[in-house]
N, C-alpha and C positions, 0 to 999 in steps of 0.2 A: 526465579520462581519456577518451580517444576509443576506443570499442569497435568502430567500423565504419570500413572503408576508405573514404575520401572520393573515391576515383578511380572510383566506379561511373558508368557511362555514363548520360547523360541521355536524355530522350525524343527521338525522331527521326521524321521523316515518311517513310513507306515507300510503295512502289507498291502498288496493289491486288492484284497477283499477285507472288509471289516469296517468298524465304526471308529470315528474320531472322538476322543474324549472331549466333551465341551468345556470351554473355559468361561469364566465370568469376569471380564476385564472391568476395572474400576477406574473412573476418571475423577480427578480431584476438581472441585469447583473453584471458580475464581470470579471476581467481580469486575465489571467493566463500567466505564463512565464515558460520556460523550466528551469529545475534545474537538478542537478545530485547528486548522493550519491556515496560514496566510502567506501571500507573496506580495512583492512590491515592484511596481514599474515606475520608472522615471521617464516622463514624456515632456519634451520642451514645448514652450508656448509657440515657438516658430513652427514646429511640426503640426500642431493642432491648427494653426492659422493657415498653413499651406494646404491642408486637406479641404477641398471644396468639391461639392457635388456628392450625390448619394453613393456612387460607385467607389469613389476614393475613401469616403467615410467608412464604408463597409470593409474595404480592404485594410484600412488602418485598424479597425475593430478586430478583424480576423487575425491580424498580425499580433496585436496585443493579447488577445485571448490565447493564441497558440503559445506565446512566450510565457504567460502566466501558467498555462496548463503544463508546460515543460518543467517549470520551477516546482510546482506542486507534485507532479509525478516523480521527479527526482528525489524530493524529500521523502515521499512515501516509500520509494524503493530503498532508500538508505535506512529508514526505520525498520522495514521488513528484513533487510539483510543483516543489520546489526542488532536487532532485537530490543531496541530501546527508542525513546522518543528524541534523543539528541543525536543527530548524525555525526559521524566521525569524518569531518572534512579535512 
């Protein structure tokens, strides 16, 4: 899907004094719709059982949040690089 008009004028050499001829670029419209992405983490019951105390629970939560954030960021990067919703893994 081409969102921009390809007939935009290119660069040109101009004299040192004078006016530039204005252009009127046209942008094609497109529709957007909300979407969501998700990730999955597998955590063992043993790991959850071993986490006792608020400091350890916070460190486990931070570890899981960081892992999930990396997954989502990687997916978004792939979508941006390849221009579609399905990454080329």
